[in-house]
C-alpha positions in Angstrom: -39.6 -45.1 -0.5 -42.9 -46.6 0.7 -45.8 -44.4 0.0 -49.5 -44.6 -0.2 -49.8 -44.2 -3.9 -53.2 -44.1 -5.3 -53.0 -42.1 -8.5 -56.1 -43.7 -10.1 -58.4 -43.2 -7.2 -61.6 -41.4 -8.0 -62.9 -39.0 -5.4 -66.6 -38.4 -5.5 -67.7 -34.8 -6.1 -68.7 -32.7 -3.1 -72.5 -33.3 -3.6 -71.8 -37.0 -2.9 -69.3 -36.7 -0.1 -69.3 -33.7 2.2 -66.3 -32.5 4.2 -63.6 -33.0 1.6 -60.2 -31.4 2.5 -57.5 -31.2 -0.2 -54.0 -30.7 1.0 -51.5 -29.7 -1.7 -48.1 -31.0 -0.9 -47.0 -34.4 0.4 -44.2 -33.2 2.7 -43.8 -32.8 6.4 -46.4 -30.0 6.8 -48.9 -31.6 4.6 -48.8 -35.0 6.3 -48.8 -33.5 9.8 -51.8 -31.4 9.0 -53.7 -34.3 7.5 -53.0 -36.7 10.3 -54.0 -34.3 13.1 -57.1 -33.1 11.3 -58.4 -36.6 10.7 -57.6 -37.6 14.3 -59.5 -34.5 15.6 -62.5 -35.1 13.2 -62.7 -38.6 11.8 -65.6 -37.5 9.6 -63.3 -35.5 7.4 -62.4 -36.9 3.9 -58.8 -35.8 3.4 -56.8 -36.2 0.2 -53.1 -35.2 -0.1 -51.9 -34.3 -3.6 -48.2 -34.6 -4.4 -46.8 -33.6 -7.7 -43.8 -35.9 -7.7 -43.7 -39.7 -7.5 -42.4 -39.8 -3.8 -43.7 -38.2 -0.7 -41.8 -36.8 2.4 -38.7 -36.3 0.3 -37.3 -33.5 2.5 -37.9 -35.5 5.7 -35.9 -38.4 4.2 -32.8 -36.4 3.5 -32.8 -33.9 6.3 -30.2 -34.1 9.1 -28.0 -36.3 7.0 -30.7 -38.8 6.6 -31.6 -38.9 10.4 -34.3 -36.1 10.3 -33.6 -33.3 12.7 -37.2 -33.3 14.0 -37.0 -30.1 16.2 -34.7 -28.4 18.7 -34.5 -28.5 22.5 -35.6 -24.9 23.1 -38.7 -25.0 25.3 -39.5 -21.3 25.7 -41.6 -19.6 22.9 -39.9 -16.2 23.4 -36.5 -17.9 22.9 -37.5 -20.2 20.1 -38.8 -17.4 17.8 -35.3 -15.8 17.9 -34.2 -18.5 15.5 -36.5 -17.3 12.8 -35.2 -14.4 10.7 -38.7 -14.2 9.1 -41.7 -15.2 11.2 -40.4 -14.3 14.6 -43.3 -12.0 15.5 -46.0 -14.2 13.8 -44.9 -17.5 15.4 -44.9 -16.3 19.0 -48.7 -17.0 19.5 -48.7 -20.3 17.6 -45.7 -21.6 19.7 -47.7 -21.0 22.8 -50.3 -23.5 21.4 -48.0 -26.2 20.0 -44.3 -26.1 21.0 -41.2 -28.2 20.8 -42.3 -30.2 23.9 -45.6 -31.0 22.2 -43.7 -32.3 19.2 -41.6 -34.5 21.5 -44.8 -35.9 23.1 -46.6 -36.3 19.7 -43.9 -38.6 18.4 -43.3 -40.4 21.7 -47.1 -41.2 21.8 -46.7 -42.8 18.4 -43.9 -45.0 19.6 -41.2 -42.9 17.9 -38.9 -42.0 20.8 -36.7 -39.0 20.3 -33.3 -38.0 21.7 -31.6 -34.7 22.4 -28.1 -34.5 21.2 -25.3 -32.3 22.7 -26.0 -29.4 20.4 -29.7 -29.5 21.4 -30.8 -30.9 18.0 -33.5 -33.6 18.4 -33.5 -36.8 16.3 -35.4 -40.1 16.4 -33.6 -42.6 18.7 -33.5 -44.9 15.7 -31.1 -42.5 14.1 -32.9 -42.6 10.7 -35.5 -40.4 9.0 -37.3 -43.6 8.0 -38.7 -43.8 11.6 -40.6 -40.5 11.0 -41.7 -41.5 7.5 -43.0 -44.9 8.7 -44.8 -43.2 11.6 -46.5 -40.8 9.1 -47.3 -43.5 6.6 -48.8 -45.8 9.2 -51.0 -43.0 10.5 -52.2 -42.1 7.0 -53.0 -45.7 6.2 -54.8 -46.3 9.5 -56.8 -43.1 9.2 -57.8 -43.7 5.6 -56.2 -40.5 4.2 -55.7 -40.8 0.5 -52.3 -39.8 -1.0 -52.2 -39.2 -4.7 -48.7 -39.0 -6.2 -47.8 -37.7 -9.6 -50.7 -35.4 -9.1 -49.6 -31.7 -9.6 -52.2 -28.9 -9.4 -52.7 -26.9 -12.5 -55.5 -24.5 -11.4 -57.5 -23.6 -8.3 -60.5 -21.4 -8.1 -63.7 -20.8 -6.1 -67.1 -21.9 -7.2 -69.8 -20.7 -4.9 -68.7 -21.8 -1.5 -66.3 -24.5 -2.6 -62.9 -24.8 -4.1 -62.3 -26.4 -7.5 -58.8 -28.0 -7.9 -57.7 -29.0 -11.4 -55.0 -31.6 -11.7 -53.7 -33.5 -14.7 -55.5 -36.6 -13.5 -58.9 -35.2 -12.4 -60.8 -32.3 -10.8 -61.7 -32.1 -7.2 -64.4 -30.0 -5.4 -63.4 -29.4 -1.8 -64.8 -27.6 1.2 -61.3 -26.6 2.4 -57.9 -26.4 0.8 -54.5 -26.4 2.5 -51.3 -25.3 0.6 -48.4 -27.2 2.1 -46.2 -27.4 -1.0 -43.0 -25.8 0.4 -40.9 -23.5 -1.7 -42.6 -24.1 -5.1 -42.5 -21.4 -7.8 -45.5 -23.0 -9.6 -47.6 -23.1 -6.4 -46.7 -19.5 -5.5 -47.9 -18.5 -9.0 -51.2 -20.3 -8.3 -51.5 -18.4 -5.0 -51.0 -15.1 -6.9 -54.1 -16.0 -9.0 -56.0 -16.0 -5.7 -54.7 -12.4 -5.1 -52.1 -13.5 -2.5 -48.9 -11.5 -2.4 -45.6 -13.4 -2.8 -42.5 -12.0 -1.2 -39.8 -12.8 -3.8 -37.9 -15.9 -2.7 -34.1 -15.7 -2.2 -31.8 -18.4 -0.8 -31.2 -18.8 2.9 -28.8 -21.1 4.8 -25.8 -21.0 2.5 -22.1 -21.1 2.9 -19.8 -18.2 1.9 -17.6 -18.7 -1.1 -14.2 -17.2 -0.2 -10.9 -17.6 -2.0 -8.2 -16.3 0.3 -4.6 -17.3 0.8 -5.2 -17.5 4.6 -7.7 -20.3 4.1 -6.1 -22.4 1.2 -5.7 -26.1 2.1 -7.2 -25.7 5.6 -10.3 -27.8 4.7 -11.9 -29.2 7.8 -10.3 -26.9 10.3 -12.8 -25.3 12.7 -13.1 -23.0 15.7 -15.6 -23.5 18.4 -16.9 -19.9 18.8 -16.2 -17.3 16.1 -18.1 -14.1 15.5 -18.8 -13.3 11.9 -20.1 -9.9 10.6 -21.1 -8.7 7.2 -19.2 -5.5 6.7 -21.3 -2.3 6.4 -24.3 -3.9 7.8 -25.9 -4.8 11.2 -25.7 -8.5 10.5 -23.6 -10.6 12.9 -23.6 -14.1 14.3 -21.5 -16.2 16.6 -20.9 -19.9 16.9 -18.7 -22.7 15.5 -17.1 -21.8 12.1 -15.8 -24.4 9.7 -13.3 -23.8 6.9 -14.3 -25.7 3.7 -12.7 -26.1 0.3 -15.0 -23.3 -1.0 -14.7 -20.9 2.0 -16.5 -20.8 5.3 -19.4 -22.7 6.7 -20.6 -23.9 10.1 -23.4 -22.7 12.4 -22.1 -19.1 12.7 -22.0 -18.7 8.9 -25.3 -20.4 8.2 -27.0 -18.3 10.9 -25.6 -15.2 9.3 -26.6 -16.2 5.8 -30.2 -16.8 7.1 -30.6 -13.4 8.9 -28.7 -11.6 6.1 -30.4 -13.5 3.2 -32.3 -10.5 1.7 -29.4 -8.1 2.2 -26.9 -10.4 0.6 -29.2 -11.1 -2.3 -29.4 -7.3 -2.9 -25.5 -7.3 -3.0 -25.6 -10.1 -5.6 -23.5 -12.1 -3.1 -20.5 -9.8 -3.4 -19.6 -8.7 0.1 -16.9 -8.6 2.8 -16.9 -10.7 5.9 -15.2 -9.7 9.2 -14.1 -12.7 11.2 -13.3 -12.7 14.9 -11.8 -16.2 15.3 -11.7 -15.9 19.1 -14.9 -13.8 19.9 -12.6 -11.6 22.1 -11.9 -7.9 21.9 -9.0 -6.7 19.8 -7.6 -4.9 22.8 -7.7 -8.0 25.0 -6.0 -10.1 22.4 -3.3 -7.4 21.9 -2.6 -7.5 25.6 -2.3 -11.3 25.6 0.2 -11.1 22.6 2.2 -8.4 24.5 2.4 -10.7 27.5 3.5 -13.6 25.3 6.3 -11.4 24.0 7.7 -11.3 27.5 6.8 -14.8 28.7 7.8 -16.6 25.5 10.6 -14.3 24.4 13.0 -16.8 23.0 10.4 -19.0 21.3 9.4 -18.7 17.6 6.0 -17.1 17.1 5.0 -19.5 14.3 5.9 -22.6 16.3 2.7 -23.0 18.4 -0.7 -21.4 18.7 -1.1 -19.8 22.2 -4.9 -20.1 21.8 -6.3 -23.6 22.2 -9.2 -22.8 19.8 -6.9 -21.9 17.0 -5.2 -24.8 15.3 -1.5 -24.7 14.5 -2.1 -24.5 10.7 -4.6 -21.6 11.0 -2.3 -19.9 13.5 0.6 -20.1 11.0 -1.5 -18.5 8.2 -2.6 -15.6 10.5 0.9 -15.0 11.8 2.3 -14.8 8.2 -0.6 -12.5 7.3 0.5 -10.2 10.1 3.9 -9.9 8.4 5.7 -11.8 11.0 8.6 -13.9 9.6 8.7 -17.7 9.8 11.7 -17.7 12.1 10.9 -14.6 14.2 11.0 -14.9 18.0 8.4 -13.3 20.2 11.0 -11.0 21.6 11.8 -9.6 18.1 8.2 -8.7 17.2 7.3 -5.0 17.0 4.1 -3.4 18.4 2.9 -2.9 14.9 3.3 -6.7 14.1 1.4 -7.6 17.3 -1.3 -5.1 16.4 -1.5 -6.7 12.9 -1.8 -10.2 14.5 -4.5 -9.0 17.0 -6.4 -7.6 14.0 -6.0 -10.9 12.0 -7.3 -12.8 15.0 -10.3 -10.5 15.8 -11.2 -8.5 12.8 -9.8 -10.1 9.6 -11.6 -9.1 6.4 -12.4 -11.8 3.8 -14.0 -11.1 0.5 -17.0 -13.4 -0.3 -18.0 -13.9 -3.9 -21.1 -16.1 -4.3 -22.7 -18.8 -2.2 -23.0 -22.6 -1.9 -26.2 -24.3 -0.8 -25.7 -26.1 2.5 -25.9 -29.8 1.9 -29.6 -30.8 1.5 -30.9 -28.0 3.7 -32.1 -25.8 0.9 -34.3 -23.1 2.5 -35.7 -20.0 0.9 -36.5 -16.6 2.4 -39.8 -15.6 0.8 -43.3 -16.9 0.1 -46.8 -15.9 1.1 -46.9 -12.4 2.7 -47.4 -13.0 6.4 -49.7 -10.0 6.6 -52.3 -12.0 4.7 -52.5 -14.9 7.1 -54.5 -15.3 10.4 -52.0 -17.1 12.6 -54.7 -18.2 15.0 -55.8 -20.6 12.3 -53.1 -20.4 9.6 -56.0 -19.4 7.3 -56.0 -16.8 4.5 -57.4 -13.4 5.4 -58.5 -13.0 1.8 -60.4 -16.3 1.4 -62.3 -18.4 3.9 -61.3 -22.1 4.1 -58.0 -21.5 2.4 -54.9 -22.4 4.6 -51.1 -22.2 4.3 -48.6 -24.2 6.4 -44.8 -24.8 6.3 -42.3 -23.2 4.0 -44.8 -21.9 1.5 -45.1 -19.0 3.9 -42.5 -16.3 4.2 -41.1 -18.0 7.3 -37.7 -19.6 7.5 -35.2 -20.5 10.3 -31.6 -21.3 10.9 -30.5 -24.9 10.7 -31.2 -27.1 13.7 -34.7 -28.4 13.4 -36.5 -25.1 13.5 -38.0 -25.3 10.0 -39.6 -28.6 10.8 -41.0 -27.1 14.1 -42.7 -24.4 12.0 -44.2 -27.2 9.9 -45.4 -29.1 13.0 -46.9 -26.0 14.8 -48.6 -24.6 11.7 -49.9 -28.1 10.7 -51.4 -28.7 14.2 -53.1 -25.3 14.5 -54.4 -25.6 10.9 -55.7 -29.1 11.7 -57.7 -27.7 14.6 -59.3 -25.2 12.2 -60.0 -27.9 9.6 -61.6 -30.2 12.2 -64.2 -27.6 13.2 -67.8 -28.6 12.6 -69.5 -25.8 10.7 
């Protein structure tokens, strides 16, 4: 990946060059913050420190390599509902920099975006490289330094400035932005500055389920299932996909995000109730009773009467309802129809463990949101210390929402950085 490597660059100390801003983390939030801050105040000297050899790694792999930039939800009050953690805190920021602003930002930089049928937004070029090239061009043109292989070992205040120690050199900065994502080492550094870390747990994961009803049904999906975690208030609806390890798809991923802390407390041992049709049990039971009359001579197993349920899944649910392979509708008992209605609308599946969803690894946890001023994304404990992106205890469901948090936080933080004091 092309990046603006400059590991040997020497940055003059503060007394020789005023206005130094250090951004820790060369990902989406770090780059977006740096670019906007420099455009707003060209007098700033900005250096991005990235611990690994490559920058923008998550941008590169997100969305299957196409980069799901944001989501076509243009009302702040609706957008915040996609954030299990951060809903309340992001409402104000979204009124300042929203999904439409993201669209315009990239369009103005000749990176046209497109809205797909599921409302996810991607570059028209269909590759994350379009976003990476856009960022890299801006960084190069603005003279923002990016130092790779430059992990931070220590940070502390000295008078009114920040001292940042790395394996290569020390920096003295006016302002520091933490944009390092879900990094255990960086969270530990933040704790040395008296910030509270909400213990991170995985979010956005699929459910590991071994069940005879699902064996060999890999790839079968339903368009709108409702999934609940038994003995909890957590519930989600949407497409559900059967995989070789259990269940995935938007409904499951959304449920895993909103139930992340609860499921972690259960050590990922829990029961899932699945309504394959998102219809009431009573309604489905009535439909089955009508089928008993209308299709009396036909074999129950032969064809799914519900278009959203595939024949193979239907066969499994029919067998689980103790209906024989050769049994006709006319020969079914009320108890069998009740069993089938239950299998269709409130089947119980035991989940044991989790599987990370592709490359969309997201954590619930990070800097306690009570310690952040969201008008500036600045620490309430320390002046001129900022936090943007997933380092905060903010996360969202899949669909471009985590990137939107990075763009919004980065833009508002950039405004604060650009202020002339």
